[in-house]
C-alpha positions in Angstrom: 104.6 100.9 -26.9 108.2 102.4 -26.4 109.4 104.0 -29.3 112.1 105.6 -29.9 114.2 108.4 -32.5 115.7 107.6 -35.4 117.5 108.7 -38.7 115.8 108.2 -42.0 115.8 105.0 -43.7 119.2 105.8 -46.0 119.8 108.9 -43.5 123.1 110.5 -42.3 124.0 111.0 -38.5 126.3 114.2 -40.4 123.7 117.4 -39.7 123.5 116.3 -35.8 127.6 115.3 -36.0 128.3 118.5 -37.2 126.0 120.1 -34.7 127.7 118.8 -31.9 130.6 119.8 -33.7 129.9 123.9 -34.2 128.2 123.7 -30.4 130.9 121.8 -28.4 128.8 119.4 -27.3 129.7 116.1 -26.0 128.0 112.8 -27.8 127.5 109.4 -26.3 128.4 107.6 -29.4 127.4 103.7 -30.4 129.2 102.3 -33.6 129.9 99.4 -35.6 133.7 98.5 -34.8 134.1 94.9 -35.3 131.2 94.9 -33.0 128.9 97.5 -31.3 131.4 99.7 -29.5 131.2 103.1 -27.0 132.4 106.0 -27.1 131.7 109.5 -25.3 133.1 113.4 -25.8 133.7 116.5 -27.5 133.5 116.0 -31.7 137.5 117.5 -31.7 137.7 117.5 -35.7 135.4 116.9 -38.6 137.0 115.5 -42.1 137.2 113.2 -44.9 139.1 110.3 -46.2 139.1 108.1 -48.7 135.4 109.4 -49.6 134.0 108.4 -46.9 133.1 111.2 -43.7 135.2 110.9 -40.6 134.9 112.8 -37.3 137.8 112.9 -34.6 136.9 112.7 -30.9 139.2 114.5 -27.9 140.8 111.2 -26.9 141.6 110.9 -31.2 139.5 107.8 -31.6 138.6 107.9 -35.4 135.2 107.2 -36.7 133.0 106.9 -40.1 129.9 108.9 -39.6 128.5 105.7 -41.9 129.4 103.3 -38.9 127.4 104.7 -36.4 124.6 103.4 -35.0 123.7 106.3 -32.6 124.5 109.4 -31.5 122.7 110.9 -28.0 120.0 108.6 -28.0 119.4 109.4 -31.9 119.8 105.9 -34.0 119.8 104.4 -37.1 116.6 102.9 -38.7 118.0 99.6 -39.1 119.9 99.5 -35.5 117.4 97.0 -33.6 119.7 95.9 -31.3 118.2 97.7 -28.5 
């Protein structure tokens, strides 16, 4: 049986994203942008806008953290595409 690492139901990717930002490690991300979208790179900044937490990658891509499906092989518990 295959297993994959997931965040708990109702959990957030913020701690993982913050750790990658603090350690200046690259992120491989899947997120919702009117369909599953892939992004990669260093996280340049973390910020809040309109009551939501966001990240900005070095290529200036901005992603709402609650729209993340996966970060570096850790998946949202409700993501079932793979």
